[in-house]
N, C-alpha and C positions, 0 to 999 in steps of 0.2 A: 480831731481831724488829722493831726500829725501822726497819731498811732495808726489810723486807717491807711494813710499814704505809705507808711513804713511797711505795713502788712502786704499791701499790693506790690510794693517794690520787692519784698522778699519772695512772694509767689512768682513774680516775673523772673527773678534770679534763679529760682529752682527750676522753672520751666525751661529757661535758656540753658541751664547746666545739663538737664536731662536730655534735651534734644540736640544740643550742639557741641557738647564736650565729649560725646561718645565717638568712637571710630565710625564716622558717618557712612562711609562707603561700605565698610565691612558689615555693619548692621543692616544697611539697605539691601546688600546682596543676600544676606541671611534671610531677611523678611521676604525677598522675592522667591527664594527657594521654599521657605516654610509655607508661604501662602498658597503654593500650588500643590501641596500634599493633598491627596484625594482620600485619605483615610477618613471614614465617616465620623469617628470619635474626635479626631483632631479638628475636622471641619466644623462640627457642631459646637465644640468648646470654644473655638476661635470666634465664630460668629456670635455666640452667646456672650462672650467677654466683650466683644465690640459693642454689642447692644447695651451692656451694663455700664461701660465707661463712656458711651456716647448715646445718651437717651434720645437724641434727636434723629438717630438713624431710622429712616422710614423705608421699609422694603415693600410696602403695599403697592407701590407704583411699578415694581419690577415685573418684567415680562414673565419670568420664571418664579415659582414659589419654592423650588428646591435647587440647591447649588452643588456643584461638584467639589468646590473648594472655597477657601476664603478669597482667593484671587478671583474666582468665578463670580462671587458675590460682589466684590469690589468693582469689577468692570461690567456689572449688570446692565442689560438693556432695559428700557422703559416700555410699558404697555403702549400700544398705539393710542394717540390722543391724549397722553399724559401732559403734554405741553401745548398750549395754544400759541401758535406762531403767526405773527403778522406777515402775511404773504404779499403785501404791497411791494412792487418791484423797486420802489425808491426808498425802502426802509432797510437799514442794516440792523439785525437783531443780535443779541448776545449769542456767542457760539456755545455757551455752556451755562449750567447752573453756577452761580457765583455770588460773592459779596464784592461790591465795588470798593477797592482800596484807595485808589487815586484816580482823578480825571483832570485833564487840563491841556494846556498848550505846550508844545515843545519850544523851548527858548534857546535859539542858536545851538541846536543839537543837544540840549540838556533837558532832562526831565527828572521826576521825583519818584522814589520808591516809598518814601514816607515824608511827612511834612518837614521841610527844612533839611532833607537828606537827598541831595541831587546825585545823579550819575549821568554818564555820557552815552548818548545814543550809539556812538561809534563802538563803545565797549560792549554794548548789548548785542548789536546786530552784526558787527565785524564785516560790514559791507559798505564801502564808501558811496556807492550809488544810492543805496537805501538811506544813508545818512543825509545826503543832499536832498533827496525827495522829501524827507520828513523834517527837515531842519526847522521849519515853522509850522509843522503839522499839529495834529491833535493826538492824544493818547488816553488810554483808559487801562487801569490795572484791575484785573478780575482775580479774586482769590477763591479757590475751591477748598472747602473744609473736607476732612476725611470722610464724613458721612454723606456727602453730596454725590449725585450722579456724576460719574467721572469721565464720561465720553464728551467730546466736543465736536461740533458740526459746522458746516459752511454757514456763515452768518448772512449770506445773501446769494443770489445767482451770480456766480463768479467762475473764473478760470484760474487754476493753479499754474503759476509760472515758474516757481523754483522752490526748493527746500534745501536748507543748509543746516546740517546737524552739527552742534558745537558741544564737545565733551566738556565736563566740568564737575564741580563738587556737588554735594547734596545737603546744603544747609537747609534747616527748616525755614519756611517762608512766612511764618506767622508774624503778627505785628510786633511782637517782642523782639524777634531776631532782626526785623527790618529796621528797628530803631537803633540797633547796636552793631550791625555788620555793614560796613560801607560797601556800596555797589554790589549788594547781595545777588540781584538778578543777573549781573554780569559774571558772577563766579560759578553759578550753578549750571548743570547740564540743561540744554535747551535746544529747541529747533526753531529756525526762522522760516516761516511759511509765507511766501509772497503770493498775493491774490490780485488778479486784475478784475475789477468789477465790470458790470454790464454797461457802464457809461464811458465814453472816450476820456482817456487820461486820468481815470479814477482807480486808485489802488488801495489795498488794505493789507497789512502785514500782521499775522498772528505769531506770537512767540510763546508757546507753552514752555513753562519752566518746571523742571523736576524738583523734588524736595526729599528730605530724609524719609526713608521707608517707601517712598513713591518715586522711583527713578526708572520708569519703564514706559517711555513714550513710543506708542505704536501708531503708525500712520497707514490708513487704508485708503489710499487715493493714488 
């Protein structure tokens, strides 16, 4: 048992080293440039490598079967009807494909990025009005893996009231990093998207957070 725990710890150390001890911004900028190359050979080798190292990558739901580049594949749209959405007006659905990382109550402006690892809502949102609004609110952390559908959508019928872009780092946001880097979400590049729901006095705020290799938040709204 002790040997198994040691091996897991070593794997986590290697993963953390490879993804977070690199020049993160430089590597991310390079990947942004490389992924948009439209050379057929580079495109095909890149997508093939992605499939090899990420067997759970499923492109069968993609609207297109051929892609211009690795980036085009990464931001792929889905075929109509690929996701069944609850259309009830009193239901808020997930804005994206994701794994639930944390869910709970905001406690006096404090919440958690990992169990036992708190951070301040003020540091995440950088907006005192939003901090007061959610001081005793609810939160949920949704994590997208690299192979998931990477677009996100309005979670309900709502009105966009403001967007605040916050420049930042590009730490990996996987569970290993979350357990080791304090206030990680507050350090990375992110956008604070405030939404007014269809009911009086009801609001929802989305905070997409960038990560290493994936630091290109594009808002079409």
